[in-house]
C-alpha positions as CSV (number, residue, x, y, z in Angstrom):
1,M,228.6,-76.4,-12.0
2,K,226.7,-75.6,-8.8
3,N,228.0,-72.0,-8.5
4,L,227.4,-71.2,-12.2
5,M,223.8,-72.5,-12.0
6,K,223.1,-70.6,-8.8
7,S,224.3,-67.4,-10.4
8,L,222.4,-68.2,-13.6
9,G,219.2,-68.8,-11.6
10,A,219.6,-65.4,-9.8
11,F,220.2,-63.7,-13.1
12,Q,217.0,-65.3,-14.6
13,Q,215.0,-64.1,-11.6
14,E,216.0,-60.5,-12.3
15,C,216.1,-60.5,-16.1
16,P,212.9,-58.8,-17.5
17,I,211.1,-59.8,-20.6
18,I,213.0,-58.3,-23.6
19,H,210.4,-57.0,-25.9
20,K,210.6,-57.5,-29.6
21,D,210.9,-54.1,-31.2
22,T,213.0,-54.5,-34.3
23,Q,211.0,-55.1,-37.6
24,G,212.1,-58.0,-39.8
25,H,210.5,-59.6,-42.9
26,K,206.9,-59.9,-41.6
27,Y,208.0,-60.4,-38.0
28,T,209.5,-58.5,-35.1
29,Y,212.5,-59.6,-33.0
30,A,214.7,-58.4,-30.1
31,D,218.0,-57.5,-31.7
32,L,221.5,-58.1,-30.2
33,P,222.1,-54.5,-29.0
34,K,218.7,-54.6,-27.2
35,I,219.4,-58.0,-25.6
36,Y,222.9,-57.0,-24.5
37,S,221.7,-53.6,-23.1
38,V,219.4,-55.6,-20.8
39,I,221.6,-58.6,-19.9
40,N,225.1,-57.1,-19.5
41,P,224.5,-55.3,-16.2
42,L,222.8,-58.3,-14.7
43,L,225.5,-60.7,-15.9
44,A,228.1,-58.5,-14.3
45,K,226.1,-58.3,-11.0
46,H,225.9,-62.1,-10.8
47,G,229.6,-62.7,-11.7
48,L,228.8,-64.1,-15.1
49,V,230.4,-63.5,-18.5
50,V,229.1,-64.6,-21.9
51,T,231.0,-64.8,-25.2
52,Q,230.2,-66.2,-28.6
53,P,233.3,-66.9,-30.7
54,L,233.0,-68.4,-34.2
55,V,234.5,-71.9,-34.3
56,N,234.7,-73.9,-37.6
57,G,231.4,-72.4,-39.0
58,C,229.6,-72.6,-35.7
59,I,228.7,-70.2,-33.0
60,Q,230.1,-71.4,-29.6
61,T,228.2,-69.8,-26.8
62,I,230.2,-69.8,-23.5
63,L,228.8,-68.8,-20.1
64,F,231.6,-68.4,-17.6
65,H,231.3,-68.0,-13.8
66,I,234.1,-65.7,-12.8
67,D,234.7,-66.8,-9.1
68,S,234.5,-70.6,-9.6
69,E,235.8,-70.7,-13.2
70,E,232.8,-73.1,-14.0
71,M,231.7,-72.9,-17.6
72,L,228.7,-74.0,-19.7
73,D,229.1,-74.0,-23.5
74,S,227.2,-75.0,-26.6
75,M,227.9,-75.2,-30.3
76,T,225.4,-74.0,-32.9
77,P,226.2,-74.7,-36.6
78,I,225.5,-71.9,-39.1
79,P,224.0,-73.3,-42.2
80,Q,225.3,-71.9,-45.6
81,V,222.2,-70.4,-47.3
82,S,221.5,-67.9,-50.1
83,L,219.4,-64.9,-49.0
84,G,217.9,-63.0,-51.9
85,S,220.2,-60.3,-53.2
86,M,222.9,-60.8,-50.5
87,N,226.3,-62.1,-51.5
88,E,227.7,-65.1,-49.6
89,Y,229.5,-62.9,-47.0
90,Q,226.4,-60.9,-46.2
91,A,224.3,-64.0,-45.9
92,F,226.9,-65.6,-43.6
93,G,227.0,-62.4,-41.5
94,S,223.2,-62.4,-41.3
95,G,223.3,-66.1,-40.2
96,V,225.9,-65.4,-37.5
97,T,223.7,-62.6,-36.0
98,Y,220.6,-64.7,-36.2
99,Y,222.1,-67.7,-34.5
100,R,223.9,-65.6,-31.9
101,R,220.5,-64.2,-30.8
102,Y,218.9,-67.6,-30.5
103,A,221.9,-69.4,-28.9
104,L,222.2,-66.6,-26.4
105,S,218.5,-66.6,-25.5
106,S,218.6,-70.4,-25.2
107,M,221.7,-70.5,-23.0
108,L,220.5,-67.8,-20.6
109,G,216.8,-68.7,-20.7
110,L,215.8,-65.3,-22.0
111,V,212.2,-64.5,-22.7
112,T,211.9,-62.1,-25.6
113,D,208.2,-61.5,-25.6
114,K,205.0,-62.6,-23.7
115,D,203.3,-65.9,-24.5
116,T,199.8,-65.1,-25.7
117,D,197.0,-66.9,-27.4
118,A,193.3,-66.2,-28.2
119,A,192.4,-66.3,-24.5
120,G,195.0,-63.6,-23.6
121,E,198.2,-63.9,-21.7
122,Q,199.1,-67.3,-20.3
123,V,201.3,-68.0,-17.3
124,R,203.2,-71.2,-18.1
125,K,204.9,-73.3,-15.5
126,A,207.7,-75.7,-16.2
127,P,206.6,-79.3,-16.1
128,A,207.3,-81.1,-12.8
129,A,209.8,-83.5,-14.6
130,V,211.8,-80.5,-15.8
131,I,211.9,-78.9,-12.3
132,E,213.0,-82.3,-10.8
133,Q,215.8,-82.6,-13.4
134,V,217.1,-79.1,-12.6
135,K,217.0,-79.8,-8.9
136,N,218.9,-83.1,-9.4
137,A,221.5,-81.4,-11.5
138,L,222.1,-78.7,-8.9
139,E,222.3,-81.3,-6.1
140,Q,224.6,-83.7,-8.0
141,K,228.1,-83.5,-6.7
142,S,230.7,-85.0,-9.0
143,E,233.7,-86.6,-7.3
144,K,235.8,-84.4,-9.6
145,P,235.1,-81.0,-11.1
146,F,235.1,-80.7,-14.9
147,M,238.1,-79.3,-16.8
148,N,237.3,-75.9,-18.1
149,D,239.0,-73.9,-20.9
150,V,240.8,-71.6,-18.5
151,T,242.3,-74.5,-16.5
152,M,243.3,-76.2,-19.8
153,L,245.2,-73.1,-20.9
154,K,247.0,-72.9,-17.6
155,L,247.9,-76.6,-17.9
156,I,249.2,-76.1,-21.5
157,K,251.4,-73.2,-20.2
158,R,252.8,-75.4,-17.5
159,Y,253.4,-78.1,-20.0
160,N,255.2,-75.7,-22.4
161,D,257.3,-74.5,-19.4
162,G,258.6,-78.0,-19.1
163,E,256.2,-79.7,-16.6
164,T,255.6,-82.7,-18.9
165,D,253.6,-84.7,-16.3
166,V,251.1,-81.9,-15.6
167,F,248.2,-83.6,-17.5
168,N,248.7,-86.9,-15.7
169,K,248.4,-85.0,-12.4
170,A,245.3,-83.1,-13.7
171,K,243.6,-86.4,-14.6
172,E,243.8,-87.4,-10.9
173,H,241.8,-84.3,-9.8
174,L,239.7,-83.2,-12.8
175,E,236.9,-84.8,-14.9
176,L,238.1,-84.7,-18.5
177,R,235.7,-84.5,-21.5
178,E,236.3,-85.6,-25.1
179,K,237.6,-82.2,-26.2
180,D,240.1,-82.2,-23.3
181,F,241.5,-85.5,-24.5
182,K,241.8,-84.2,-28.1
183,V,244.0,-81.4,-26.8
184,I,246.1,-83.8,-24.8
185,D,246.4,-86.2,-27.7
186,G,247.6,-83.3,-29.9
187,L,250.3,-82.6,-27.4
188,K,251.3,-86.3,-27.3
189,T,252.7,-85.9,-30.8
190,I,255.1,-83.3,-29.3
191,S,256.1,-85.4,-26.3
192,P,256.0,-89.1,-25.8
193,L,256.0,-88.6,-22.0
194,L,252.2,-88.1,-21.7
């Protein structure tokens, strides 16, 4: 994910603090339209795309690097809660919006207000151990790149077009994750050739 991380780092260098200007229940927050108005031009500039589909009661946040097809994703469950006078659909919609904001901020490393305390503004530096982990992650070169969703879709199309050994060939060149094996196992029920 070297290309994706490089672009993400460049994005973070340019992304300003997104000030909290929407009033909630006894607090303020940066709402999604405000966040997207700031990040969309910078994401495009650095060849990044972010999407957040709903998957089985979770928000999946996907950061995709266009040129390299590298991808980073996370899943955030949305708890089922009752919120005052809201019906269950309104409460779920509120939860989706809430968790989208925080999952997006976490994925992109967004700062949505200044850190302050009684002494005034503080400049906080990442601990040396965190900096070292990020450097090591950027320098690590896997023997094989990870399978991403775009590549998986291409392989499924080739499989459906009759190339039944396509996944065996892919295993030689790509690092597969648990979710990739689940897709392949699902296709095994269709064809015993895998």
